[in-house]
PALONU-29205 format. One record per atom (N, C-alpha, C): atom name; z, x, y; residue number from 1. Coordinates in pm, 1 decimal. Layout:
<sites>
('CA'; (Z; X; Y); NUM)
...
</sites>
This chain:
<sites>
('N'; (17086.7; 12023.9; 16381.2); 1)
('CA'; (17071.2; 11995.2; 16240.7); 1)
('C'; (17122.5; 12112.8; 16159.6); 1)
('N'; (17192.9; 12079.1; 16060.6); 2)
('CA'; (17247.8; 12182.0; 15975.0); 2)
('C'; (17173.1; 12189.9; 15842.6); 2)
('N'; (17223.9; 12268.8; 15756.4); 3)
('CA'; (17163.7; 12283.1; 15623.7); 3)
('C'; (17191.4; 12157.3; 15541.8); 3)
('N'; (17102.2; 12127.9; 15452.2); 4)
('CA'; (17119.4; 12011.4; 15365.5); 4)
('C'; (17232.1; 12035.5; 15267.2); 4)
('N'; (17308.6; 11934.4; 15236.8); 5)
('CA'; (17416.9; 11954.1; 15140.6); 5)
('C'; (17360.3; 11980.1; 15000.8); 5)
('N'; (17427.7; 12063.0; 14927.1); 6)
('CA'; (17383.4; 12094.8; 14791.4); 6)
('C'; (17458.3; 12007.7; 14692.2); 6)
('N'; (17390.4; 11976.3; 14585.5); 7)
('CA'; (17450.8; 11897.7; 14478.9); 7)
('C'; (17504.6; 11995.3; 14375.3); 7)
('N'; (17630.2; 11978.8; 14339.3); 8)
('CA'; (17696.0; 12074.5; 14251.5); 8)
('C'; (17638.0; 12069.8; 14110.1); 8)
('N'; (17607.8; 11951.5; 14057.8); 9)
('CA'; (17564.5; 11939.0; 13918.7); 9)
('C'; (17418.1; 11971.4; 13893.3); 9)
('N'; (17339.3; 11998.7; 13994.9); 10)
('CA'; (17196.3; 12022.0; 13976.6); 10)
('C'; (17165.0; 12160.1; 13921.3); 10)
('N'; (17254.8; 12251.1; 13930.3); 11)
('CA'; (17228.5; 12388.5; 13886.0); 11)
('C'; (17194.5; 12394.3; 13737.8); 11)
('N'; (17258.3; 12313.9; 13654.8); 12)
('CA'; (17233.3; 12319.9; 13510.6); 12)
('C'; (17095.6; 12265.6; 13473.7); 12)
('N'; (17035.9; 12183.6; 13555.8); 13)
('CA'; (16903.4; 12130.4; 13525.8); 13)
('C'; (16791.8; 12217.5; 13580.6); 13)
('N'; (16823.6; 12305.2; 13672.4); 14)
('CA'; (16721.3; 12389.5; 13732.8); 14)
('C'; (16672.4; 12497.5; 13637.1); 14)
('N'; (16759.4; 12550.3; 13555.3); 15)
('CA'; (16723.0; 12659.0; 13465.4); 15)
('C'; (16730.8; 12610.4; 13321.1); 15)
('N'; (16631.9; 12644.6; 13239.5); 16)
('CA'; (16637.0; 12603.7; 13099.3); 16)
('C'; (16749.7; 12674.0; 13024.3); 16)
('N'; (16792.3; 12612.8; 12916.7); 17)
('CA'; (16901.4; 12667.1; 12836.0); 17)
('C'; (16856.4; 12796.1; 12768.1); 17)
('N'; (16933.1; 12901.7; 12783.8); 18)
('CA'; (16902.6; 13028.2; 12717.2); 18)
('C'; (16776.9; 13094.8; 12771.3); 18)
('N'; (16729.1; 13056.3; 12886.2); 19)
('CA'; (16612.3; 13119.2; 12944.3); 19)
('C'; (16479.6; 13065.2; 12891.2); 19)
('N'; (16481.4; 12964.6; 12803.9); 20)
('CA'; (16356.8; 12907.5; 12751.8); 20)
('C'; (16367.5; 12756.0; 12749.6); 20)
('N'; (16255.0; 12690.9; 12747.4); 21)
('CA'; (16250.5; 12544.9; 12745.7); 21)
('C'; (16244.1; 12498.4; 12600.7); 21)
('N'; (16335.0; 12411.3; 12555.5); 22)
('CA'; (16331.9; 12368.3; 12414.9); 22)
('C'; (16208.0; 12285.7; 12380.6); 22)
('N'; (16137.8; 12232.3; 12478.7); 23)
('CA'; (16019.6; 12150.4; 12450.7); 23)
('C'; (15892.7; 12233.9; 12432.4); 23)
('N'; (15898.9; 12362.6; 12462.5); 24)
('CA'; (15780.4; 12447.4; 12453.2); 24)
('C'; (15733.6; 12468.5; 12309.9); 24)
('N'; (15821.4; 12456.9; 12213.1); 25)
('CA'; (15785.5; 12486.8; 12074.7); 25)
('C'; (15712.1; 12372.0; 12006.8); 25)
('N'; (15722.9; 12251.3; 12058.6); 26)
('CA'; (15652.5; 12138.4; 11999.2); 26)
('C'; (15509.4; 12135.0; 12050.0); 26)
('N'; (15412.3; 12108.9; 11960.4); 27)
('CA'; (15273.5; 12102.6; 12007.1); 27)
('C'; (15250.5; 11978.9; 12094.5); 27)
('N'; (15161.7; 11994.5; 12187.5); 28)
('CA'; (15129.4; 11884.6; 12277.3); 28)
('C'; (15033.3; 11791.5; 12206.1); 28)
('N'; (15066.0; 11664.2; 12202.3); 29)
('CA'; (14979.9; 11565.8; 12137.9); 29)
('C'; (14900.6; 11493.2; 12246.0); 29)
('N'; (14770.8; 11516.7; 12245.5); 30)
('CA'; (14685.2; 11453.6; 12344.3); 30)
('C'; (14626.0; 11326.3; 12286.3); 30)
('N'; (14620.9; 11223.7; 12364.3); 31)
('CA'; (14563.8; 11096.4; 12321.6); 31)
('C'; (14432.9; 11076.8; 12395.9); 31)
('N'; (14326.4; 11065.3; 12319.7); 32)
('CA'; (14194.7; 11043.8; 12378.4); 32)
('C'; (14171.9; 10894.0; 12398.3); 32)
('N'; (14089.8; 10855.0; 12494.6); 33)
('CA'; (14061.4; 10712.2; 12513.4); 33)
('C'; (13995.8; 10648.9; 12391.4); 33)
('N'; (13925.0; 10729.4; 12312.4); 34)
('CA'; (13859.9; 10675.8; 12193.2); 34)
('C'; (13959.9; 10631.5; 12086.9); 34)
('N'; (14083.2; 10680.6; 12095.8); 35)
('CA'; (14185.3; 10641.9; 11998.8); 35)
('C'; (14222.0; 10494.9; 12010.9); 35)
('N'; (14195.8; 10433.9; 12126.5); 36)
('CA'; (14231.9; 10294.9; 12148.2); 36)
('C'; (14119.3; 10199.1; 12112.2); 36)
('N'; (14000.3; 10251.0; 12080.7); 37)
('CA'; (13888.5; 10165.5; 12042.6); 37)
('C'; (13900.4; 10124.0; 11897.4); 37)
('N'; (13837.4; 10014.6; 11863.9); 38)
('CA'; (13835.1; 9970.1; 11725.4); 38)
('C'; (13741.1; 10055.8; 11643.2); 38)
('N'; (13728.2; 10024.2; 11514.8); 39)
('CA'; (13637.7; 10101.7; 11430.8); 39)
('C'; (13494.0; 10088.5; 11480.2); 39)
('N'; (13421.2; 10196.3; 11468.6); 40)
('CA'; (13284.0; 10199.5; 11517.4); 40)
('C'; (13192.5; 10140.9; 11410.7); 40)
('N'; (13125.7; 10028.7; 11440.8); 41)
('CA'; (13039.0; 9963.9; 11345.0); 41)
('C'; (12895.9; 10012.2; 11350.0); 41)
('N'; (12868.4; 10114.4; 11428.7); 42)
('CA'; (12732.2; 10164.4; 11441.5); 42)
('C'; (12709.1; 10273.1; 11336.1); 42)
('N'; (12604.7; 10257.6; 11254.8); 43)
('CA'; (12575.9; 10360.7; 11153.5); 43)
('C'; (12538.5; 10494.2; 11217.7); 43)
('N'; (12548.3; 10600.3; 11138.9); 44)
('CA'; (12524.3; 10734.5; 11189.5); 44)
('C'; (12380.6; 10751.5; 11238.2); 44)
('N'; (12282.6; 10696.4; 11166.3); 45)
('CA'; (12143.9; 10713.0; 11209.6); 45)
('C'; (12116.6; 10640.8; 11341.4); 45)
('N'; (12182.1; 10528.0; 11364.9); 46)
('CA'; (12166.7; 10457.9; 11493.1); 46)
('C'; (12231.6; 10537.9; 11605.6); 46)
('N'; (12343.1; 10603.7; 11576.1); 47)
('CA'; (12407.9; 10687.3; 11677.4); 47)
('C'; (12321.4; 10808.0; 11711.8); 47)
('N'; (12250.6; 10862.0; 11611.1); 48)
('CA'; (12160.5; 10973.8; 11637.4); 48)
('C'; (12044.6; 10933.4; 11727.2); 48)
('N'; (12004.1; 10806.2; 11719.7); 49)
('CA'; (11895.7; 10757.5; 11804.7); 49)
('C'; (11943.5; 10725.2; 11945.7); 49)
('N'; (12072.8; 10734.4; 11970.1); 50)
('CA'; (12125.7; 10714.6; 12104.6); 50)
('C'; (12188.4; 10579.1; 12128.4); 50)
('N'; (12201.9; 10498.0; 12025.0); 51)
('CA'; (12266.5; 10368.2; 12042.0); 51)
('C'; (12417.4; 10385.0; 12042.0); 51)
('N'; (12483.2; 10316.4; 12133.2); 52)
('CA'; (12628.2; 10308.3; 12133.0); 52)
('C'; (12666.5; 10170.1; 12183.3); 52)
('N'; (12793.9; 10144.0; 12198.7); 53)
('CA'; (12839.3; 10011.0; 12238.9); 53)
('C'; (12797.6; 9975.2; 12381.5); 53)
('N'; (12751.6; 10072.6; 12458.5); 54)
('CA'; (12716.5; 10048.4; 12597.7); 54)
('C'; (12570.8; 10008.2; 12617.3); 54)
('N'; (12489.4; 10013.0; 12513.0); 55)
('CA'; (12351.1; 9966.6; 12523.2); 55)
('C'; (12341.2; 9828.2; 12460.0); 55)
('N'; (12241.3; 9751.0; 12499.7); 56)
('CA'; (12228.2; 9614.6; 12446.4); 56)
('C'; (12205.5; 9615.9; 12295.8); 56)
('N'; (12112.2; 9698.7; 12251.8); 57)
('CA'; (12082.6; 9704.2; 12108.5); 57)
('C'; (12200.9; 9760.7; 12030.3); 57)
('N'; (12266.1; 9861.3; 12087.3); 58)
('CA'; (12381.7; 9920.6; 12020.7); 58)
('C'; (12498.0; 9824.2; 12009.3); 58)
('N'; (12513.7; 9738.7; 12109.9); 59)
('CA'; (12621.0; 9639.3; 12104.0); 59)
('C'; (12595.0; 9538.4; 11992.8); 59)
('N'; (12468.4; 9499.1; 11976.1); 60)
('CA'; (12435.8; 9406.5; 11866.2); 60)
('C'; (12454.7; 9473.7; 11730.3); 60)
('N'; (12417.0; 9600.5; 11719.6); 61)
('CA'; (12437.2; 9674.1; 11593.9); 61)
('C'; (12586.4; 9688.3; 11565.4); 61)
('N'; (12664.9; 9716.4; 11667.2); 62)
('CA'; (12810.2; 9730.4; 11648.8); 62)
('C'; (12872.7; 9597.7; 11606.7); 62)
('N'; (12824.9; 9488.3; 11666.0); 63)
('CA'; (12876.9; 9356.3; 11628.0); 63)
('C'; (12842.6; 9325.8; 11482.9); 63)
('N'; (12717.8; 9347.5; 11445.2); 64)
('CA'; (12677.1; 9319.1; 11307.4); 64)
('C'; (12745.8; 9413.3; 11208.9); 64)
('N'; (12766.8; 9536.9; 11248.6); 65)
('CA'; (12831.7; 9632.5; 11159.5); 65)
('C'; (12979.9; 9610.4; 11143.4); 65)
('N'; (13041.2; 9540.0; 11236.0); 66)
('CA'; (13185.6; 9516.7; 11227.2); 66)
('C'; (13220.2; 9387.0; 11155.0); 66)
('N'; (13120.2; 9310.6; 11114.0); 67)
('CA'; (13147.8; 9186.2; 11041.6); 67)
('C'; (13195.9; 9216.2; 10900.0); 67)
('N'; (13292.8; 9139.9; 10854.9); 68)
('CA'; (13350.5; 9156.0; 10721.1); 68)
('C'; (13303.8; 9039.9; 10635.1); 68)
('N'; (13227.3; 9065.4; 10528.4); 69)
('CA'; (13174.4; 8954.5; 10447.3); 69)
('C'; (13281.6; 8875.1; 10372.7); 69)
('N'; (13403.5; 8925.1; 10366.1); 70)
('CA'; (13509.9; 8851.6; 10297.7); 70)
('C'; (13567.6; 8738.7; 10382.2); 70)
('N'; (13542.1; 8742.3; 10513.3); 71)
('CA'; (13597.3; 8640.2; 10602.6); 71)
('C'; (13491.8; 8533.1; 10630.1); 71)
('N'; (13532.5; 8407.1; 10619.7); 72)
('CA'; (13440.5; 8295.3; 10639.6); 72)
('C'; (13385.4; 8292.7; 10781.9); 72)
('N'; (13469.9; 8317.4; 10879.5); 73)
('CA'; (13422.8; 8314.0; 11018.5); 73)
('C'; (13317.5; 8422.1; 11044.8); 73)
('N'; (13332.2; 8536.5; 10980.8); 74)
('CA'; (13233.5; 8642.5; 10998.2); 74)
('C'; (13100.4; 8605.4; 10932.5); 74)
('N'; (13106.9; 8537.5; 10818.6); 75)
('CA'; (12982.7; 8492.6; 10754.4); 75)
('C'; (12912.3; 8387.5; 10839.1); 75)
('N'; (12988.8; 8299.6; 10904.0); 76)
('CA'; (12929.7; 8198.8; 10991.7); 76)
('C'; (12861.5; 8266.9; 11111.2); 76)
('N'; (12926.4; 8366.9; 11168.3); 77)
('CA'; (12865.7; 8440.7; 11279.8); 77)
('C'; (12737.5; 8509.3; 11234.9); 77)
('N'; (12737.4; 8566.6; 11114.3); 78)
('CA'; (12617.2; 8632.5; 11062.9); 78)
('C'; (12502.6; 8532.4; 11047.6); 78)
('N'; (12530.2; 8413.0; 10997.7); 79)
('CA'; (12424.9; 8311.2; 10983.2); 79)
('C'; (12374.5; 8264.1; 11119.6); 79)
('N'; (12464.3; 8247.6; 11215.0); 80)
('CA'; (12423.1; 8206.6; 11350.0); 80)
('C'; (12333.9; 8313.9; 11412.1); 80)
('N'; (12370.3; 8440.4; 11395.3); 81)
('CA'; (12286.2; 8548.9; 11446.7); 81)
('C'; (12149.6; 8550.6; 11378.5); 81)
('N'; (12147.8; 8527.1; 11248.7); 82)
('CA'; (12021.0; 8524.0; 11176.2); 82)
('C'; (11931.2; 8412.6; 11227.4); 82)
('N'; (11987.8; 8295.3; 11248.9); 83)
('CA'; (11909.8; 8182.1; 11300.7); 83)
('C'; (11865.0; 8211.5; 11444.2); 83)
('N'; (11952.3; 8270.4; 11524.8); 84)
('CA'; (11918.3; 8298.0; 11664.4); 84)
('C'; (11802.9; 8396.8; 11677.0); 84)
('N'; (11789.2; 8488.6; 11582.3); 85)
('CA'; (11679.0; 8583.6; 11588.2); 85)
('C'; (11555.8; 8535.9; 11511.6); 85)
('N'; (11575.0; 8457.0; 11408.1); 86)
('CA'; (11461.4; 8416.0; 11324.5); 86)
('C'; (11384.0; 8299.7; 11386.1); 86)
('N'; (11449.8; 8204.9; 11448.6); 87)
('CA'; (11381.6; 8086.2; 11502.5); 87)
('C'; (11279.8; 8124.2; 11610.6); 87)
('N'; (11312.6; 8205.3; 11709.9); 88)
('CA'; (11208.8; 8242.2; 11807.8); 88)
('C'; (11091.9; 8318.8; 11744.5); 88)
('N'; (11121.3; 8399.3; 11645.3); 89)
('CA'; (11014.6; 8472.0; 11576.5); 89)
('C'; (10921.6; 8375.5; 11504.7); 89)
('N'; (10978.1; 8280.9; 11431.4); 90)
('CA'; (10895.5; 8182.8; 11359.5); 90)
('C'; (10817.5; 8094.3; 11456.1); 90)
('N'; (10877.8; 8054.9; 11565.6); 91)
('CA'; (10806.0; 7974.1; 11664.7); 91)
('C'; (10690.2; 8052.3; 11726.6); 91)
('N'; (10710.5; 8178.7; 11753.4); 92)
('CA'; (10603.4; 8260.9; 11809.0); 92)
('C'; (10488.9; 8280.9; 11711.7); 92)
('N'; (10520.0; 8299.4; 11584.4); 93)
('CA'; (10415.4; 8317.8; 11482.0); 93)
('C'; (10338.0; 8188.6; 11463.0); 93)
('N'; (10406.0; 8075.7; 11453.4); 94)
('CA'; (10334.8; 7949.3; 11433.1); 94)
('C'; (10250.7; 7913.3; 11556.3); 94)
('N'; (10297.0; 7948.9; 11673.4); 95)
('CA'; (10220.3; 7919.1; 11794.2); 95)
('C'; (10092.0; 8002.4; 11800.0); 95)
('N'; (10100.4; 8128.1; 11755.4); 96)
('CA'; (9980.5; 8212.8; 11757.6); 96)
('C'; (9881.4; 8176.0; 11647.7); 96)
('N'; (9927.3; 8115.5; 11539.9); 97)
('CA'; (9837.5; 8078.0; 11429.3); 97)
('C'; (9764.4; 7947.3; 11459.3); 97)
('N'; (9826.8; 7856.1; 11529.2); 98)
('CA'; (9764.2; 7724.1; 11550.2); 98)
('C'; (9720.3; 7704.9; 11689.6); 98)
</sites>
């Protein structure tokens, strides 16, 4: 076995131009995973209590906080959520009273 053949044109890519890399002067832009998430609908006080999108209560707060009252579909979702939480409460209260 002999030595590996050398490529003639590779020499210019091995060393940076003028002894420095032209890309070194630009700042590195790091992208965090949070940059790909939507707006956070959780209020600051709920975040201080430890709620985030990964907890059950935090997910409901984030859903309710992300609703836009200008959109009809969002208002319908808000009413459905209100009924879904109010009906069991009212049934439980009426059952305990009678």
